[in-house]
C-alpha positions as CSV (number, residue, x, y, z in Angstrom):
1,M,-28.9,-51.2,7.4
2,S,-30.0,-53.6,4.6
3,R,-29.1,-57.3,4.8
4,L,-27.0,-56.8,1.7
5,D,-25.0,-54.0,3.3
6,S,-24.6,-56.0,6.5
7,F,-23.4,-59.0,4.4
8,I,-20.8,-56.8,2.6
9,R,-19.5,-55.4,5.8
10,R,-19.2,-58.9,7.3
11,M,-17.3,-60.1,4.3
12,E,-15.0,-57.1,4.3
13,A,-14.3,-57.7,8.0
14,Q,-13.7,-61.4,7.5
15,R,-11.2,-60.6,4.7
16,S,-9.4,-58.1,6.8
17,C,-9.2,-60.5,9.8
18,L,-7.9,-63.4,7.6
19,N,-5.4,-61.2,5.9
20,W,-4.1,-60.1,9.3
21,A,-4.0,-63.7,10.6
22,A,-2.1,-64.9,7.6
23,A,0.5,-62.3,8.2
24,Q,0.7,-63.3,11.8
25,V,1.5,-67.0,11.1
26,E,3.7,-66.4,8.1
27,G,6.8,-68.0,9.8
28,L,4.9,-70.5,11.9
29,P,4.7,-74.0,10.6
30,G,1.5,-76.0,10.6
31,P,-1.7,-76.4,8.7
32,V,-4.7,-74.2,8.4
33,L,-8.1,-75.4,9.6
34,E,-11.2,-74.0,7.9
35,L,-14.4,-74.8,9.9
36,G,-17.3,-74.2,7.5
37,L,-16.7,-74.6,3.8
38,G,-20.0,-73.1,2.6
39,N,-19.6,-72.2,-1.0
40,G,-15.8,-72.1,-0.7
41,R,-15.0,-68.3,-0.9
42,T,-13.0,-68.2,2.3
43,Y,-11.2,-71.5,1.6
44,D,-10.2,-70.1,-1.8
45,H,-9.0,-66.9,-0.2
46,L,-6.9,-68.9,2.3
47,R,-5.4,-70.9,-0.5
48,E,-4.3,-67.6,-2.1
49,L,-3.0,-66.1,1.1
50,L,-1.1,-69.1,2.2
51,P,0.0,-71.0,-1.0
52,G,1.6,-74.3,-0.3
53,R,0.1,-74.6,3.2
54,A,-2.1,-77.6,4.0
55,I,-5.7,-76.5,4.6
56,H,-8.0,-78.9,6.3
57,V,-11.7,-78.2,5.9
58,F,-14.6,-79.2,8.2
59,E,-18.1,-79.4,6.7
60,R,-21.3,-81.3,7.1
61,R,-21.7,-81.8,3.4
62,V,-19.9,-80.4,0.4
63,A,-22.0,-77.9,-1.6
64,C,-19.3,-75.5,-2.7
65,H,-18.2,-74.2,-6.1
66,P,-16.4,-77.1,-7.9
67,D,-13.1,-75.3,-7.9
68,C,-13.2,-75.1,-4.1
69,V,-13.6,-78.8,-3.2
70,P,-10.7,-79.7,-0.9
71,P,-8.3,-82.4,-2.1
72,P,-8.6,-86.0,-0.8
73,G,-7.4,-86.3,2.8
74,R,-8.0,-82.6,3.6
75,L,-11.8,-82.8,4.3
76,F,-13.3,-83.7,7.6
77,L,-16.9,-84.5,6.6
78,G,-19.7,-84.7,9.2
79,E,-20.8,-82.9,12.4
80,V,-18.1,-80.8,13.9
81,A,-18.6,-82.4,17.3
82,E,-17.4,-85.6,15.8
83,T,-14.8,-84.4,13.3
84,L,-12.9,-82.0,15.6
85,P,-11.8,-84.9,17.9
86,Q,-10.9,-86.9,14.8
87,A,-8.8,-84.1,13.6
88,A,-7.1,-83.7,17.0
89,A,-6.2,-87.4,16.9
90,A,-4.9,-87.1,13.4
91,L,-3.2,-83.7,13.5
92,G,-2.5,-83.0,17.1
93,R,-1.8,-79.5,18.3
94,T,-0.2,-78.4,15.0
95,A,-2.5,-75.8,13.4
96,A,-1.0,-72.4,12.8
97,L,-4.3,-70.9,11.9
98,I,-7.9,-71.8,12.6
99,H,-10.8,-70.0,11.0
100,T,-14.2,-70.9,12.3
101,D,-17.3,-69.5,10.6
102,L,-19.9,-71.9,11.9
103,G,-23.3,-71.1,13.2
104,T,-27.0,-70.3,12.6
105,G,-29.2,-67.3,12.9
106,D,-29.9,-68.2,16.5
107,R,-27.6,-66.5,19.0
108,T,-28.2,-69.0,21.8
109,V,-27.4,-72.0,19.5
110,N,-24.3,-70.2,18.3
111,E,-23.0,-69.5,21.8
112,A,-23.6,-73.2,22.8
113,L,-21.7,-74.4,19.7
114,A,-18.8,-72.0,20.4
115,S,-18.6,-73.2,24.0
116,A,-18.7,-76.9,22.9
117,M,-16.0,-76.4,20.3
118,A,-13.6,-74.5,22.4
119,P,-11.8,-77.4,24.0
120,A,-11.4,-79.2,20.7
121,L,-10.0,-76.1,19.1
122,A,-7.5,-75.7,21.9
123,A,-6.3,-79.3,21.2
124,L,-5.6,-78.2,17.6
125,L,-4.0,-74.7,17.7
126,T,-0.3,-74.7,18.2
127,A,1.5,-72.2,20.6
128,G,1.7,-68.9,18.8
129,G,-1.1,-69.9,16.4
130,V,-4.0,-67.6,15.6
131,C,-7.8,-68.3,15.6
132,V,-10.2,-66.1,13.7
133,A,-13.8,-66.8,14.9
134,N,-17.2,-65.4,14.1
135,H,-18.2,-66.0,17.7
136,E,-16.5,-65.2,21.0
137,L,-14.5,-68.1,22.4
138,A,-13.4,-68.8,25.9
139,V,-10.2,-70.9,25.7
140,E,-7.7,-71.1,28.5
141,G,-4.3,-70.0,27.4
142,W,-5.6,-68.0,24.4
143,T,-5.2,-64.2,24.4
144,P,-7.7,-62.0,22.6
145,Q,-6.2,-59.9,19.9
146,P,-7.5,-56.5,18.8
147,P,-9.1,-56.6,15.3
148,P,-7.6,-54.7,12.4
149,D,-8.5,-51.0,12.4
150,D,-11.2,-51.4,9.8
151,V,-13.1,-54.1,11.7
152,P,-15.6,-53.0,14.4
153,L,-15.2,-54.5,17.8
154,G,-17.4,-57.6,18.2
155,R,-17.7,-58.3,14.5
156,Y,-15.0,-61.0,14.6
157,F,-12.9,-62.4,17.4
158,L,-9.1,-63.0,17.1
159,Y,-7.0,-65.1,19.5
160,R,-3.4,-66.1,19.8
161,A,-2.6,-69.4,21.6
162,G,-0.1,-69.3,24.4
């Protein structure tokens, strides 16, 4: 499979998972957390899916499309190891939805990052909230959810907080 076809499949799977997650948290109060702004496509999609919902974004440095820069007070800028604890102190366990799309091309580095982030994510996701992750997470009290029918197993990982 070409890298282009792989990218398209990944984006389609991501969209399906985010659409599913948005429906799951429709009646649940709380903000959305977007880990990894990138060029802003996913952030923009979340704004469309969940209008009026506060979306807090985590990014090392902003390099997105100008229309996708988060408003003041909604951007945690810096290394996620530092900004997730800051967010937990500021927001508490209130997030209805967390989408994490962080990582590199190195599987070992990604697994270490996912493992390091797990406790901080647990401190942010409210009971009944949903996490959509591009890496498998081991978080006590979170229940893995099956992906939407059009998403292959192992492409994205979905969890509900207990």
